[in-house]
C-alpha positions, -999 to +999 in steps of 0.1 A: -425+435-809-452+419-787-490+423-785-502+443-755-535+455-741-539+486-719-570+498-701-570+531-683-597+551-665-598+589-669-613+614-644-650+619-647-649+657-645-630+660-679-651+672-708-652+655-741-623+675-757-601+668-727-608+631-728-600+630-765-568+650-759-557+625-733-565+596-755-546+612-784-516+618-761-514+582-751-520+569-786-491+592-798-468+575-773-478+541-785-475+551-822-440+564-815-426+528-814-456+506-820-488+501-839-524+504-825-545+475-837-578+483-819-591+512-798-623+512-778-635+543-759-660+526-737-672+558-721-683+570-687-691+541-663-694+536-626-663+522-609-665+488-590-652+506-559-642+542-550-607+554-558-598+585-539-635+593-534-642+591-572-671+569-582-672+573-621-646+574-649-641+572-686-629+538-696-605+534-726-592+500-740-564+498-765-548+468-782-515+473-798-480+459-806-449+476-793-415+472-779-406+472-742-392+507-744-427+520-755-443+501-726-420+515-700-425+551-713-463+547-715-465+533-680-443+562-667-464+588-684-497+573-672-484+572-636-475+609-635-506+621-655-533+638-635-561+627-659-556+590-652-571+574-622-560+539-628-542+520-656-531+484-664-509+471-692-509+434-699-495+411-726-522+400-750-523+362-752-548+360-781 
């Protein structure tokens, strides 16, 4: 298992329960074959540039260890999820 870091941005029109439900859904996928070491719900911030005419979003940063199967499934689910505006999964070098 390797260390990874994922940052994803959720839609700004979601209320707090919907944001927490989305975070729990993605954390459940990670916990299915990995272990979350750190999670940081940064909150609602302005995007650096507009994405599909959206200016704000809820930022979430998660550090975890997992297998490649978990990474592939997490990436697949994030791409088809309507709540997620943008996401990026990278190997953690630290």
